N, C-alpha and C positions, 0 to 999 in steps of 0.2 A: 575179269582180268586178274592176273596173278598179283599177289602182294609184293612188297618191296623186299621181303626176306629178312627184315629186322625184327628182333623179338627181345624178350627179357634178358637172355644171356648177353646180348650185345650191349644193352644199356647198363647191365649189371657190372660190366668191366670198370665203370666209373666209381663203383663202390669199393674197389681195391684200395686199401689205405696206403700201402707202401708205394712211394713215388716211382721207384724203379720197376717194380712189378706191374704197376698200372701202365706205365709207359710201354713196357714190353708187350703187354696184352693188347693195348690199343694199336701199336705198330704192327704186331704180328698177326692179329686176328680181325679187329674191327676195320682198320684202314684198308686192307685188301678187299673186304666185303663192300665197303663204300666205293672203291674203285670199280669193282665188278658192277655195282649198281650204276655207276657213272657211265660205264661202257654200254650198258643196256639202254640207257635213256639218251645217249649222245645224239643219235640221228634225229629223234623227236625233238630234242632240245635245240639242235641246230636249226630245225625248221621253225621252231617258236622264235628263235633269236634272229632268223633271217640271214644267217651267215655260218660259215664253217667254224666249228668250235673244237678245241682239243681238251682232253681230260688230264688233270694233274692231281696227284695225291698231295694234299696239304701236309707238310711236315708236322709231326707231333711235337709241340713245344714242351720241352721238359727242362725246367730250371731246377738246380740242385735243391733238394729237400722239399720241392713243391710238385705235387702230382698234376699231370696235365688234365685240363677240364673239357677239352673238346677234340673231336676228330672230324676231318672234312675231306671232301673231294670237290675240286673246282673245275670250271669250264670257262675257257676264254679263247680269243682269236689267235694267240701266240702259241706256237709249239714249244717255246722255250720256258714258259712259266707265266704266272699271273701278277708278278710284282709291278705295281704302278699303273696297271691298266684295268679296265672294267672286267669283272668276272661274275659268274653265277656260281653258287655253291650249295651243296647239301651238307649240312652240319649236324653232327650228333653230340649231345651233351648228356649229363646224368639223367635228366628227366624229360628231354625234348628232342625233337627232330626239326630242323629248320631248312627252309628254302630261302636263300639270300642272294642279294646283289650287292656288290661292293667294289671298292678300290682301296688297296692298301699298299704302302710303300711309295716312295717318291719317284717321279719320272718327268720328262719334259712335257708330257701331255696334261699335267695336272691343272695348269692355268686354263687350258681350253675346256677341260671337263667342268671346272668351276663356273666358267662363263656360260656354258651351255645349260647347266642346271639352273643357274640364276635366271637366265633368259626365259626358260620354260616353266618356271615356278608357278605362275598363274594358271597355265594350262594343266599342269599336273594336279593342282589343287581342285580342278573341276572334274577330275576323272571319277571321283566318287567310289562306286562299289568295288573296283579291283583293289583299292588300297584301304578298305575298311578294317582289315585286320593287320595292317602294317605296323611293325615295331622297329625302333632304332636300337641296335645292339652296341652302340658306342658305350664303352666303360661299364658294361653290365657285369653282374657277379657270377654268371654261369649257373645260377640256381633259379631264383624267382624271376619270371619274365618281366622285361620292361613294360611300362604302360603302353596301351595302344597309342600310336602316333596321331597327332592332329593333322593328318594328311590332307584334309579338306581346306587347309589354310596355306596361302602362299608363303607365310612366314616360316612354316616348318621346312619347306623345300629350300628357302633362302638360307636357313641355318645349316642344312645339309651341304649346300653349295660352299659355305664358309669352311666346312670340314674338308673340302676338296682342294683348298688353296695349297700351293706348294709349301711343303714342310708341315702341313696340318695333319691331323690324326687319320683322315681318310673317311670313306663312306662305308657303312655296314648296316643295311636294313633288310628286313625280310618278314616272313610269316612262319609261325611255329605251330607244331602239334605236340601234344603230350606223348610220352613213350607208349602209353596205352593206345592212343589214337593211331600212332604210327604202325601198329601191328596190322591194322585193317586197311591201310592206305594202298592204293594200286599205283602202277606207273602212270596211268592216266590222271589220277588225282594229283600226283606230283607235277606232271607236265602242265596241268591246268593252272596250278598256282604260279608256276614259272611264266605262264602266258599272261597272268595278271601283272607280274613284275616286269615283263618284257618292255613296256614303254620306257622305264627308267634305264634298263640296260641298253636298249637300242639308242636312246638319246646320247648316253655316254660313249658308246662304241662308235657312233657316227662322228662325235666330236673328236675322238682320239685319232680318227683316220687322217685328219688334216695336221696332226702334230707328230713329231718323232716319237716312236714307241720303242722302249727298251724292254726286252723280255729278260727277266732275271731268273733266279732260282724259283722253284715251285713252292715258295713260301714267303708271304709278305713279312716285312719287318714289323 
């Protein structure tokens, strides 16, 4: 099966020191490539998620004087954007490629998402193998990967549920490959990892169905 089409020149854009030049490179070159990848895997990812998904280019976050540290493409049920609702994402950073599931930005569904994750914490802790390489990307530094999560414990999932409370930071977990490993990844490999993450996404997506959902811009706060 063909690879994802990502190589050293793509990850090398994060080596550009000038913030404006890096932002321009990521926006003009890497982001379109990630969106193209997203469109290629959309049908397979929708099957994995068990629902129709839409592709959104994550906005490159550029603060004055600070070069952006990641580029991403997301997938969610809303055609308007992924703010405040569960999403899947492919994320590129300087040294890694990530498959993630998350919720960023506030919305009326956050309380329902928190309750659902807290309720299912014991069951998720028993999943075992699919979550053995799971990491939480809350407050990470975009360089050294966070430690592997203790996903075999209910306490870990309960802590994530707290992050879903209205006004809290939100959820951001996933599995990462080095940029070197990403060169040999196939679309099937990527979908396989999202299949492992699917129980978390489906749980949150089902919980959000019963709550009002507001689609915002295609970039979480």
